[in-house]
C-alpha angles and dihedrals in degrees: 000000000000101000107152112145118240125182137188121241092240101177093055091044093055089052091050094241100104127058124243089249101043094125132179114220095209095181095057103037112054091180089068129066115320121237087236090062096052119106130193094255088065099039102044100062091048092049092054095043095048093046093051089049089064093043095050095050121027098017090047091051095047094047095044091055094043090052092048092239092117132037139184116264100244090180089071105022108038105226106356127184095023092156092050094045098045086035104231101184114185134155087271094053106116088331089148089073090062095042096049098040092049090053092048095046087057086065091058087049089052089060091048092050094045112122107245110164094168095048093238092141098043093120092049089054090050091051091046092052090054094047092045089054090047095056097034088060090056091049097048092041089056099039108021115213111029143155110292120133092048096029135098093042095118112211092355091079120011095168106050121175122251120254127204116260093238091054090049090052092051093047092048092050088050088052091051091051091047090051091054090052090050091050091049090051090066088211121154134014124317110253093224113174092358084074101083092185109050102002092237100316099141093180087061090050089053091052090048090051091052091049093048089050089052090051090054092049096045088052085060093056094119100046120113140202120015092356091056090050090050091048093051092049091052092046089054089055089062095062108123092012122143115239134195112306094188141016112297106229142171123220120162091174105299115191143151092257095106141347090261092053097050125099098273095228092054092046092049100042109020122021141341127228089261090060092252117136109230123231091263091064089069098027102050112058135154116284123241086244096063092037091059090047094051094042093056094252093298114138111207121198129170111258094005135099115264107249138170122253107252097212112116095235091069102046095091090060096052114131096358110108110198112237091212096061098093091053094044096049138005115263121235125204124241130177118213130215094279096047099261111146121208136170119228145154107277115201139171126244108243108257096011122124125205112295095024124105109286093025109063116181136261100027146131119233129209127254135203110307132227095264094057090047103043104011114219096345115117122239105228099187117104112267092238094048098089097177094049090047091049091051093049095044090050094049098045097035094049091054096044117120117245118244118238095171123357125220086239092059091049091054094047090050089053091046091054091045091053092045094050100034108029091162091065105028132036142190098056095163095043091051091047091053091043088055091056091046091050090053092051090049094049092051094046091244101121100097126154109263122201107235098173140005137218091064101024113235122186134190130191115259091235092055092050089054093045091052090053099046093046087071091055122077115227091019102054140021102291139093128032126346088257089054090050092049089053089049091053092050093045094050091043089052091054093044095049097044108125091001112064104344092157089076091058089049091055090045091052091050089052102040107015087234137162098035105245124190118230120238114271091245096047113136091199133067095217138038120255116270092208143344132267118259110267127255091250090067095049089049101045106020101032096141092060108031112097117246112236139161127237092250090059091076090064097047132077101243144118090298094057114101104271094242092057100050096090 
């Protein structure tokens, strides 16, 4: 296990003199601060910041490709993402997510294990329990059974045993409930600015804990027997609970001052502090799949008639242009066979190379849009002033907070809870529509639109879209419960694209929604249900790590995350 303890130099960060990633490796440099001198107020902010760094970059990339939201730009890179498209899943495949998150979760455990006889750090321990549960869920959802009860102890136990996923879920939910009790106790000092998530608002932490608990329980929607009884009991305990009222974000002081201080998503996908666009800016582009969905199933090609895609997966989108598209991705102009020019999201079919279906040539493809880069903030520079736009996007994007859980996700969780468990939750449709509205708001897409004149009448863009999709089964709130579940998953997929796409990947594994085409070069007929254990485990924890074959990740078997076996 890779359990070295890293911390963030918080005091310098708050003064703006130290980068977000100016870490002290206290195990390797004895001339620096001793582990015995560390306190939770120094360790906690670094643990959150470092964990989000992994989530915003590699986990975001993996999940975006798996959910066919993002694709490799084959116009510039030949045949990109071959391993992801095939998929060629080995013990090296995205193993860095496991290695880095395990190391960072050990920092939350450090806070929990910290000797605190007076209770001064009670609130830090509560926050650490919540954040540990947050990232442990990602780990066990990606890898199934894993070290837990003996893990995260750094050098005290380098070969921890493996625990069952269902036991990890129960222990994590218990931690969340314990954290709420600690918050309610009001013991200890308020973390204030050392809290890089809520700045010391413990009521917000409690709402986040409730919402995270709901996420755990909704993930268990398909379990049976004793696990179903447990789930239902825990769902009942959430009646009357307060859930997230806003996006849950992390911001330790992101800025454009250096690469290490930038928002890690922006630095990885959009622009560096030296104004250079990284490889991912040209490599990672929208897929044809999401482009068709956002464009209302209208396929635009230069010199050709605009036609719908005839594949069944796209029929529910026909004629409904998504008002978020210009903030999610840049729009590219095309001129059809009768000279009509339009601007649309232009994506690449996963696995296609130029000249093949889904990648016509020559052609310009879209890139990440303003909303994904800066959130709801407006870009004031003139559209044709590229340098001014670049400067503004860099400044605002670099400083943007990272999203741990969006308001949109919270609302879609509540919508699914009310749909599945109407005896315990209510307002399924209102939560569904609130999820769409929250997504529009986050992306800066919810403008007032004039719908009639004399007198002038306006309507919010989100409401116009909601009114349209609510006439369309599987996309809006109409039809059977199965149709509505697919609508929740489809809208959640759109809302979490580029933000927290891993949650849509887990939802797809659980529900098979939304329908997601496989890459053209896929050698499999299904997506993977999980990943293989990383090389680091086979090298350092060989006596405990389960032995499994590559094909096991595609099958429903004992290695599948417990909540996805039925």
